[in-house]
C-alpha positions, 0 to 999 in steps of 0.5 A: 705818056707810057714811057713817063708813067713807067719812070715815075713807077720805076722811081717809086719803086727805087724810093721804096726800096731805099726806105726799106734799106735805111729803115733798120739804121733809122730805127737804131739811131732814134732808139739810141736817143729815146728813153728805155721804156720807148724803144720798143713801143714807138718809132719816133721818141716823145723826147730826145735824151742822151743818157745812153750815150752818157752811160756807155762813156761812164757807167760802163767802165765800171763794168769793165767795158771801156767803150772810148778806149775800144773806140780808139782801139778800132781807130788805131787798128784800122787806120794802120791797116788802111795806110799800110794796104794803100802804101804797099799796094802802090808800090807793088802794083807798079812792079806788077804793071810796068816792070817786066821781070821773069815770073811777073805774070806768074806772080800775078796769076797767083794773086788772082788765084789766092783771091778765089779762096774765102778768108775763113779757110786760112783762119785756124792756120793763121791763128796757129801761127800768131800764137806760135809768134807770141802775138796772141792778145796783142795789138799785133794780131789784129794788125799783121795779118792784114798789112797787105791786101791781094784785092787791092793789088789787083785793082791798083795793078789794073789801074796802073796799066791803063797809064800810058808808058810815055809819062814814065819814060818822060819822068825818067828822062828828067831823072826821076826815081822809082819811088818819085814816079809811083808817088808823083805819077802813078798814085795821082793818076789813080786817085779814085782806085786808091780812094776805093781801095782805102775806103773798103779796106777801112770798112772791112777792118773797122767791121772786122768781127770774127778775127779780133774775137779769136786773138783778143781776150783783154777788154783793153785791147778789144775793138768796138765791134767785139766789146759790143758783142761781149757787152750784148752777151753779158748785159743784154737787158741794157738795150739803150746803151747797146743801140748807143754803142752800135751807132758810134760803130757805124758813125765813122764808115758814114762819115768816111763815105760822105766825105769821099763820096765823089772819088767813091762814085768815080771808081765804081763808074771807072770799074764798070768801063 
């Protein structure tokens, strides 16, 4: 009886914490569909309206804040970087985990060593490099610095190491090339880890704010996160459209998690083994 009561209390606490965690997003979403006068006066709207969403896709264009274009800018940059990280990590991790060459351990240790430093330490040198290369205020400035990821290399290298060498030897006996082995043997067997890498890369790039803010000044090239910040800075009184834009900003991440939640949970459980 005492054990059952403990479980009830534990589950009650977890449900309470979950409600506290989800409350800000619930308030954000409900505020985006409320009339403007109810945003700060009541939690549930007296009537549902889409006027704020309509505003950011119509009137905001006249204010030189192209939200729809910014959304597709974010999508283009995020998908490009995510594909590049998954593709390059899949190939390089094979070399680090299954090919023995002089200095392989040193390369892998350097990757781990590089992960110890916070990213903001390299912002100024990277910004200077982008200026020198003539990439300032271009899409390339938001893409090129993130085409590869040390964390993704580490995750996939560790995953590849768990795959038996016999699978690779059998494929080589059948005449398989290195790329065939990578994409037909290694990648399918590391699907959970790849899902984790892709998911976290997508979220990280989609939410990236500081770097695009530094390297892009053209409103037509800004990602949605930066454009929302500039809109809030200059038109802070338009709370409803800002809430609607914030919901749109978070929507792809929610959908990605719902679609790949099975692989996500598998990858998390695998990382604790």
